[in-house]
C-alpha positions as a printed NumPy array, in Angstrom:
array([[ -0.086,   0.046,  -0.079],
       [  1.115,   3.517,  -0.833],
       [  1.305,   6.66 ,   1.134],
       [ -0.498,   9.435,  -1.242],
       [  2.81 ,  11.044,  -1.488],
       [  4.72 ,   7.944,  -2.659],
       [  1.777,   7.476,  -5.   ],
       [  2.215,  10.891,  -6.424],
       [  6.119,  10.568,  -6.723],
       [  5.425,   6.989,  -8.483],
       [  2.835,   8.496, -10.909],
       [  4.744,  11.647, -11.567],
       [  7.804,   9.568, -12.525],
       [  5.68 ,   9.208, -15.959],
       [  6.352,  12.346, -18.389],
       [  3.179,  12.407, -19.625],
       [  1.534,  12.212, -15.942],
       [  3.976,  15.268, -15.115],
       [  3.064,  17.09 , -17.948],
       [ -0.339,  17.119, -17.466],
       [ -0.164,  17.508, -13.766],
       [  1.661,  20.829, -14.68 ],
       [ -0.692,  21.735, -16.846],
       [ -3.474,  21.78 , -14.493],
       [ -1.426,  23.7  , -11.399],
       [ -3.666,  26.825, -11.731],
       [ -6.782,  24.359, -11.088],
       [ -4.821,  22.984,  -8.316],
       [ -4.22 ,  26.447,  -6.848],
       [ -7.88 ,  27.454,  -6.954],
       [ -9.141,  24.316,  -5.081],
       [ -6.151,  25.105,  -2.362],
       [ -7.47 ,  28.417,  -2.037],
       [-11.274,  27.598,  -1.57 ],
       [-10.212,  24.538,   0.789],
       [ -8.582,  27.123,   2.68 ],
       [-11.232,  29.536,   2.633],
       [-13.798,  27.242,   3.713],
       [-11.508,  26.308,   6.492],
       [-11.126,  29.671,   7.299],
       [-15.099,  30.186,   7.557],
       [-15.104,  27.143,   9.779],
       [-17.631,  25.634,   7.218],
       [-18.109,  21.933,   6.653],
       [-18.579,  20.831,   3.082],
       [-22.368,  20.465,   3.622],
       [-22.821,  23.989,   5.226],
       [-20.636,  25.412,   1.747],
       [-22.956,  23.708,  -0.641],
       [-25.922,  24.619,   1.502],
       [-25.093,  28.257,   0.924],
       [-24.02 ,  27.634,  -2.477],
       [-27.552,  26.59 ,  -3.199],
       [-26.121,  23.425,  -4.639],
       [-27.882,  20.806,  -1.901],
       [-29.706,  18.253,  -3.971],
       [-27.603,  18.412,  -7.048],
       [-26.044,  15.397,  -9.194],
       [-23.301,  17.709, -10.735]])
C-alpha cells in the first residue's frame, strides 16, 4: 500500500503524467484557495454546499 505522497511521486515519474499535472497547476491552486477559505470560515463541506444553493444536485 502506498501513501498519497508515495503514489504521487510514482505517478509523476511518468513524463506524460507530470506534463498533465503541471498543466493543471492553476486549477490545483484555485482548489487549495477554496479549501483554505472554507476552513477559515469554519464551514463544513455540507454547509458550503447549502450556502451555494447546490444541495440536492447531482453534478
